[in-house]
C-alpha atoms as one frame of an Amber mdcrd trajectory, in Angstrom:
protein
 -24.301   4.630  53.686 -21.643   5.564  51.164 -19.029   3.314  49.563 -16.419
   4.063  52.195 -18.839   3.135  54.979 -19.818  -0.005  53.073 -16.124  -0.891
  52.874 -15.741  -0.695  56.636 -18.973  -2.545  57.434 -18.235  -5.185  54.790
 -14.749  -5.698  56.154 -16.176  -6.273  59.638 -18.726  -8.682  58.195 -16.017
 -10.595  56.303 -13.745 -10.825  59.341 -16.670 -11.895  61.520 -17.552 -14.682
  59.088 -13.900 -15.712  58.922 -13.657 -15.792  62.726 -16.578 -18.245  62.870
 -14.617 -20.735  60.766 -12.040 -23.088  62.239  -8.676 -23.505  60.562  -9.847
 -26.877  59.252 -13.003 -25.226  57.855 -10.817 -22.971  55.707  -9.690 -25.992
  53.701 -13.328 -26.731  52.858 -15.154 -25.541  49.756 -16.433 -22.011  49.375
 -19.492 -21.090  47.334 -17.192 -20.310  44.385 -16.588 -23.217  42.013 -13.096
 -24.638  42.420 -12.142 -22.395  45.339 -11.679 -23.364  48.961 -12.379 -20.833
  51.681  -8.608 -20.266  51.803  -8.764 -19.164  48.160 -11.455 -16.622  49.053
  -9.428 -15.275  51.975  -6.279 -15.119  49.824  -8.189 -13.258  47.121  -9.608
 -10.714  49.589  -6.099 -10.128  50.982  -4.530  -9.625  47.558  -7.448  -7.452
  46.450  -6.649  -5.065  49.318  -3.012  -4.960  48.246  -4.006  -4.364  44.618
  -6.360  -1.533  45.581  -3.588  -0.005  47.680  -1.585   0.227  44.462  -4.441
   2.190  42.874  -4.601   4.507  45.889  -0.854   5.080  45.529  -1.358   5.860
  41.828  -4.071   8.388  42.672  -1.916   9.959  45.391   1.323  10.236  43.428
   0.298  10.275  39.780   2.760   7.434  39.165   1.057   4.548  37.365   0.713
   1.548  39.668  -1.560  -1.141  38.227  -3.536  -3.539  40.378  -1.799  -6.537
  38.801   0.767  -7.101  36.073  -1.903  -9.329  34.523  -4.382 -12.112  35.289
  -1.539 -14.614  35.592  -0.024 -12.672  38.494  -3.407 -12.378  40.209  -4.156
 -16.097  39.853  -0.645 -17.132  40.967  -0.858 -14.940  44.085  -4.179 -16.472
  45.079  -3.027 -20.044  44.477   0.221 -19.549  46.394  -1.429 -17.800  49.333
  -4.203 -20.410  49.527  -1.490 -22.886  50.551  -0.372 -20.817  53.543  -1.160
 -21.906  57.099  -4.576 -20.642  58.197  -3.133 -18.450  60.953  -0.815 -16.700
  58.493  -3.630 -16.120  56.034  -5.890 -14.728  58.762  -3.163 -12.284  59.818
  -2.493 -11.189  56.232  -6.142 -10.443  55.433  -6.545  -8.342  58.585  -3.300
  -6.397  58.059  -3.984  -5.644  54.387  -7.518  -4.443  55.181  -6.169  -2.125
  57.880  -3.472  -0.800  55.544  -5.997  -0.134  52.771  -8.297   1.705  55.184
  -5.387   3.875  56.332  -4.397   4.610  52.716  -7.956   5.597  51.815  -8.228
   7.831  54.867  -4.930   9.543  54.001  -5.765  10.258  50.346  -5.800  14.011
  49.725  -9.168  15.499  48.670  -7.921  16.505  45.206  -6.477  13.014  44.545
  -9.933  11.420  44.560 -10.563  12.753  41.042  -7.348  11.273  39.624  -7.870
   8.508  37.099  -6.710   4.931  37.642  -7.216   1.714  35.682  -9.011  -1.318
  37.117  -7.930  -4.926  36.636 -10.596  -5.167  33.907  -9.032  -2.226  32.058
 -11.676   0.386  32.930 -10.419   3.909  33.536 -12.180   5.308  36.607 -11.666
   8.104  39.126 -10.168   7.120  42.472 -13.608   7.687  43.992 -14.465   4.213
  42.622 -11.851   2.466  44.789 -13.981   2.266  47.960 -16.874   0.794  45.940
 -14.531  -1.771  44.396 -13.494  -2.865  47.891 -17.007  -2.741  49.345 -18.216
  -5.056  46.586 -15.378  -7.518  47.211 -15.756  -7.804  50.969 -19.561  -7.965
  50.836 -19.848 -10.637  48.146 -16.963 -12.696  49.507 -18.474 -12.625  52.994
 -21.266 -14.653  51.429 -18.828 -16.828  49.453 -17.156 -18.018  52.670 -20.347
 -20.004  53.337 -20.123 -19.211  57.044 -23.674 -18.126  57.748 -23.690 -14.780
  55.913 -26.181 -14.297  53.092 -27.108 -11.397  50.858 -30.001 -10.638  53.215
 -27.380  -9.759  55.856 -26.015  -6.923  53.712 -27.392  -3.377  53.940 -30.304
  -3.020  51.520 -28.766  -0.024  49.748 -25.544  -1.987  49.229 -27.499  -4.943
  47.839 -29.293  -2.599  45.404 -25.928  -1.186  44.316 -24.599  -4.730  43.801
 -27.603  -5.583  41.620 -27.098  -2.440  39.511 -23.382  -3.179  39.184 -24.026
  -6.792  38.182 -26.558  -5.689  35.559 -24.047  -3.223  34.123 -21.461  -5.999
  33.855 -23.947  -8.342  32.172 -25.022  -5.585  29.772 -21.466  -5.572  28.440
 -22.055  -9.219  27.482 -25.294  -8.469  25.616 -27.642  -9.888  28.258 -29.756
  -6.785  28.943 -32.864  -8.046  27.119 -32.677 -11.508  28.707 -32.234  -9.977
  32.159 -35.144  -7.588  31.603 -37.401 -10.458  30.549 -36.488 -12.448  33.640
 -36.577  -9.570  36.147 -39.993  -8.413  34.924 -41.411 -11.918  35.253 -41.850
 -12.429  31.498 -39.812 -15.609  31.587 -39.308 -18.094  34.403 -35.808 -18.979
  33.313 -32.890 -16.782  34.312 -30.303 -16.160  31.605 -26.963 -17.917  31.842
 -24.719 -15.282  33.341 -21.319 -16.797  32.732 -18.336 -15.984  34.941 -19.119
 -15.023  38.526 -18.562 -11.484  39.719
């Protein structure tokens, strides 16, 4: 599969996991420290909206950042996590559909246009589907609704591992990860902030 296909399959997986949860379940804890399941759903919704801004940037050439800053991102999640469950469910479905339509409508030459991620990385628009695939796949697990990493396509899981290693390399953990992954130490390095 490619990133765009992973986006679609991950979105279906996320919505399937969400559908298995009752409204009351959404107020329960997710696998992310300090976040309820509503926080996860709110984040996935706002991530779709943020990525739509990047697609717009790629399509028009007019800068359109994912977020004004981390404060905006955090405030959106916190506010939306207080919405009624039915409203939040509707929002996450609509934003996913809108993002899929935007991606499908992007002109072939626009895929090479550069955009800037929330972390400040400059990437071609071809990275946008991967950014979304990663979000919906990992957060399907974070909902704690019966989906695990073993339920993800193996090639997607391998791409997630490579991506996570790249992120940890930026924090100087390459040697510690290599020692652990090659079985030279039984103790995994402390990885810090979750992906």
